[in-house]
C-alpha positions in Angstrom: -48.1 -30.1 39.6 -47.6 -33.6 38.1 -51.0 -34.9 36.9 -49.7 -37.6 34.6 -52.4 -40.2 34.3 -51.8 -43.6 35.9 -51.8 -46.2 33.1 -55.0 -48.2 32.7 -53.1 -51.4 32.2 -54.6 -53.2 35.2 -51.5 -52.7 37.3 -52.9 -49.6 38.9 -49.4 -48.5 39.6 -50.3 -46.0 42.3 -47.3 -44.3 43.9 -48.8 -43.2 47.2 -51.5 -45.6 48.3 -50.1 -48.2 50.7 -46.8 -46.4 50.7 -45.1 -43.9 53.0 -45.7 -40.7 51.1 -44.1 -37.4 52.2 -46.2 -34.3 52.4 -45.7 -32.2 49.3 -44.3 -28.7 50.0 -46.8 -27.0 47.6 -49.7 -27.8 45.3 -47.4 -27.7 42.3 -45.3 -30.5 43.9 -48.3 -32.7 44.8 -49.1 -35.7 42.7 -52.8 -36.3 42.2 -53.5 -39.8 41.0 -56.5 -41.4 39.4 -58.0 -44.8 39.0 -60.6 -46.2 36.6 -64.1 -45.5 37.7 -65.7 -48.7 39.0 -69.1 -48.2 37.5 -68.5 -46.6 34.1 -71.7 -45.6 32.4 -73.5 -45.0 35.7 -74.1 -41.5 36.9 -73.5 -41.1 40.6 -72.1 -38.3 42.8 -68.8 -38.6 44.7 -68.3 -36.2 47.6 -65.1 -35.2 49.4 -65.3 -32.9 52.4 -62.3 -31.1 53.9 -63.6 -29.3 57.0 -60.1 -28.2 58.1 -58.5 -26.9 54.9 -55.7 -24.4 55.5 -53.6 -22.1 53.3 -51.7 -18.9 53.9 -52.6 -15.3 53.1 -50.1 -14.3 50.3 -49.7 -10.8 51.8 -49.5 -11.3 55.6 -48.5 -15.0 55.7 -51.2 -15.6 58.3 -53.2 -18.9 58.1 -56.6 -19.0 56.4 -59.1 -21.8 57.1 -61.9 -23.2 55.0 -64.5 -26.0 54.8 -64.2 -27.3 51.3 -66.8 -29.5 49.6 -66.1 -31.2 46.3 -68.9 -33.1 44.4 -68.4 -34.7 41.1 -69.9 -37.2 38.7 -67.1 -39.4 37.2 -66.8 -40.4 33.6 -63.8 -42.8 33.2 -61.8 -41.8 36.2 -62.1 -41.2 39.9 -59.5 -39.5 42.1 -57.5 -41.7 44.4 -58.4 -40.3 47.9 -54.9 -40.4 49.6 -53.4 -38.4 46.7 -56.3 -35.9 47.1 -55.7 -35.6 50.8 -52.0 -34.9 50.2 -52.9 -32.4 47.5 -55.3 -30.5 49.7 -52.8 -30.5 52.7 -50.1 -29.2 50.3 -51.8 -25.8 50.5 -50.9 -25.4 54.2 -47.7 -23.5 53.4 -49.0 -22.1 50.1 -49.7 -18.4 49.9 -52.7 -17.6 47.7 -56.0 -15.7 47.9 -59.1 -17.7 48.7 -60.4 -17.5 45.2 -57.1 -18.8 43.7 -56.9 -21.7 46.1 -60.6 -22.7 45.5 -60.3 -22.5 41.7 -56.9 -24.2 41.6 -58.4 -27.2 43.4 -61.4 -27.4 41.1 -59.6 -26.8 37.8 -56.9 -29.3 38.7 -59.5 -32.0 39.4 -61.3 -31.2 36.2 -58.1 -31.4 34.2 -57.1 -34.7 35.7 -60.5 -36.5 35.8 -62.5 -34.9 33.0 -65.6 -35.6 35.0 -69.2 -35.5 33.7 -69.8 -32.7 36.2 -67.9 -31.1 39.1 -68.7 -28.4 41.7 -66.8 -26.9 44.6 -68.1 -25.0 47.6 -65.3 -23.3 49.5 -66.6 -21.8 52.7 -63.8 -19.7 54.1 -63.8 -18.6 57.7 -63.8 -14.8 58.4 -60.7 -12.7 57.9 -61.2 -9.1 59.0 -64.7 -10.0 60.1 -65.8 -11.0 56.5 -66.2 -14.6 55.4 -65.6 -15.3 51.8 -67.4 -18.2 50.1 -66.4 -19.4 46.6 -68.7 -21.5 44.4 -68.0 -22.9 41.0 -69.3 -25.8 38.8 -68.6 -27.1 35.3 -72.2 -26.6 34.3 -75.6 -27.9 35.1 -75.7 -31.4 36.7 -77.3 -34.0 34.5 -81.0 -34.6 34.8 -82.0 -37.5 37.1 -78.8 -37.4 39.2 -79.4 -36.8 42.9 -77.0 -34.0 44.0 -77.4 -33.4 47.7 -77.1 -29.9 49.2 -73.8 -29.1 50.7 -75.4 -28.0 54.0 -72.5 -26.0 55.2 -74.0 -23.3 57.4 -73.2 -19.7 56.7 -71.1 -17.8 59.2 -73.2 -16.4 62.0 -70.6 -14.8 64.3 -71.4 -15.3 67.9 -75.1 -16.0 67.2 
């Protein structure tokens, strides 16, 4: 995946925002872009929620579905949201286990943004009757920052 930083020269030469952007065929082909954080020095949480995330099982090729929640506290950079949407949808034809997809998303964002803090909650819908949820964060959130609960209900079956 191309995660070359966008130059911070004031031009904000984003290649996808406001442009016709084709859907990347894979996460490796996706281009995540970043822009300077608007409130540097302030600690605030940015949340992205993808309730209809899809990928493919690497063994059967069958679709897998998840509700992904990404929370982060920016330092110098924030992710440009259109590029994030294209990155997340690039998993639609990508075969990988739940754990790999979840961690690939988190680690790619950490590598690009170098945030103060990031966490991901990946709530995968059942396959074979068993839901798989993956949680990861870079460390403890800083004191004094309000980090809301993700509030994604656990799987209850037909309850």
